[in-house]
C-alpha positions in Angstrom: 0.0 -0.1 0.1 1.1 3.3 -0.7 -0.9 7.2 -0.5 -2.2 7.4 -3.7 -2.6 11.4 -3.2 1.3 11.9 -2.9 2.8 8.5 -3.9 5.1 9.5 -1.2 6.8 7.5 1.7 7.6 4.1 2.1 5.3 1.5 0.4 3.9 -0.9 3.1 3.5 -4.4 2.7 0.8 -6.6 4.3 0.9 -10.8 3.7 -3.4 -11.4 4.5 -4.4 -14.9 5.1 -8.3 -15.6 4.4 -9.6 -18.9 6.4 -13.2 -18.7 4.8 -14.7 -15.4 5.8 -11.9 -14.5 8.5 -9.1 -12.5 7.1 -5.7 -12.0 9.2 -2.8 -10.4 9.0 0.3 -12.5 8.8 2.7 -10.3 8.3 4.0 -6.8 7.5 6.9 -4.6 6.4 8.3 -2.4 7.3 7.7 -3.0 11.0 6.3 0.1 13.0 8.2 2.4 14.7 7.8 2.1 18.3 8.6 4.6 21.1 10.6 3.5 23.9 11.5 5.2 26.9 14.9 6.1 26.6 16.2 4.6 29.9 15.8 1.0 28.4 19.3 -0.3 27.9 20.5 0.4 23.9 22.5 -2.7 23.8 19.2 -4.9 24.4 16.7 -2.6 23.1 16.2 -5.0 20.0 15.0 -7.9 22.3 12.2 -5.2 24.0 11.4 -4.0 21.0 10.8 -7.3 19.0 8.9 -8.1 22.4 6.3 -5.0 21.4 6.0 -6.0 18.2 5.6 -9.6 18.9 2.8 -8.8 21.5 1.4 -6.2 18.9 1.1 -8.9 16.1 -0.8 -11.1 19.0 2.2 -13.5 18.8 2.1 -13.6 22.6 4.0 -16.8 23.3 7.0 -15.1 21.5 6.4 -11.6 23.4 7.2 -13.6 26.7 10.1 -15.1 25.1 11.8 -11.8 24.0 11.0 -9.9 27.3 12.6 -12.8 29.2 15.6 -12.6 26.5 16.0 -8.9 27.0 16.1 -9.3 30.9 18.5 -12.1 30.6 20.9 -10.5 27.9 20.7 -7.2 30.2 21.8 -9.2 33.3 24.7 -11.1 31.6 26.0 -8.0 30.4 26.0 -5.9 33.6 27.2 -9.2 35.6 29.7 -10.3 32.5 28.9 -13.7 32.7 29.0 -15.6 29.1 29.1 -19.4 28.6 26.5 -21.7 30.2 24.9 -20.8 33.5 20.9 -21.2 34.2 19.3 -18.2 34.1 18.3 -18.2 37.8 22.1 -18.0 38.6 22.7 -15.2 35.8 19.8 -13.3 37.8 20.7 -13.6 41.3 24.6 -12.7 40.5 22.4 -9.6 38.8 20.4 -9.0 41.9 23.3 -8.8 44.1 25.1 -5.9 42.0 22.2 -3.7 43.1 22.9 -1.2 45.5 20.9 -2.2 48.7 18.7 0.8 49.5 17.1 0.9 45.7 17.0 -3.2 45.5 14.0 -3.7 47.9 12.1 -0.8 46.4 12.7 -2.1 42.7 10.5 -4.9 40.9 12.5 -7.8 40.8 14.1 -8.9 37.5 14.7 -12.6 38.9 11.3 -13.0 40.2 10.1 -11.6 36.6 12.6 -14.0 34.8 10.8 -16.8 36.7 7.4 -15.8 35.9 8.3 -15.5 32.2 10.0 -19.2 32.0 7.0 -20.7 33.7 4.5 -19.4 30.8 7.3 -20.0 28.0 8.0 -23.6 29.3 4.4 -24.4 29.9 3.7 -22.5 26.1 1.0 -20.4 28.2 0.2 -17.2 26.1 -1.1 -14.9 28.7 -1.1 -11.2 27.7 -2.0 -10.1 31.1 0.8 -11.7 32.3 3.1 -10.2 29.4 1.6 -6.4 30.3 2.1 -6.5 33.8 6.0 -7.9 33.2 6.5 -5.3 30.8 5.3 -2.3 32.9 7.3 -4.0 36.0 10.4 -4.6 34.1 10.2 -1.1 32.8 9.9 0.3 36.1 12.7 -1.6 37.4 14.6 0.6 34.7 12.9 3.8 35.1 14.1 3.5 39.2 17.8 2.9 37.7 17.6 5.9 35.9 16.2 7.7 38.8 18.9 6.7 41.4 21.5 6.5 38.4 22.7 3.6 38.7 25.5 2.6 36.1 25.4 0.2 33.4 28.2 -1.8 32.6 29.3 -1.0 29.0 
């Protein structure tokens, strides 16, 4: 699709699928531009963006996976952990890096990692959990911003 009046701008491609009288959008290009809080870490922002796109595309299980990947990769970078470790071990190590006064007031990424993992391993598409997890994870990063908790590059 493209605007017929001005023929300017990017051409939008949409893949449609029909089943009986129902029509579904199965793909689109390019994806929408998403406004993201500036305090979402740049190194892992692509995973957060993909979580939002998946949820907007009604692919909740994928959205849950991308959101979990986002916090796990952030924790790996902060702890400088590479190689094979469980997500729980990584999240515990990350939690220990947080300053004690702020740690108790921040939503726990370790707790949300566990909740997201439970849904993923059970193949449970829980849109309510996704939205709550997203809100709490964003809140965690906002508290990091407010208290100027530095990131490891």
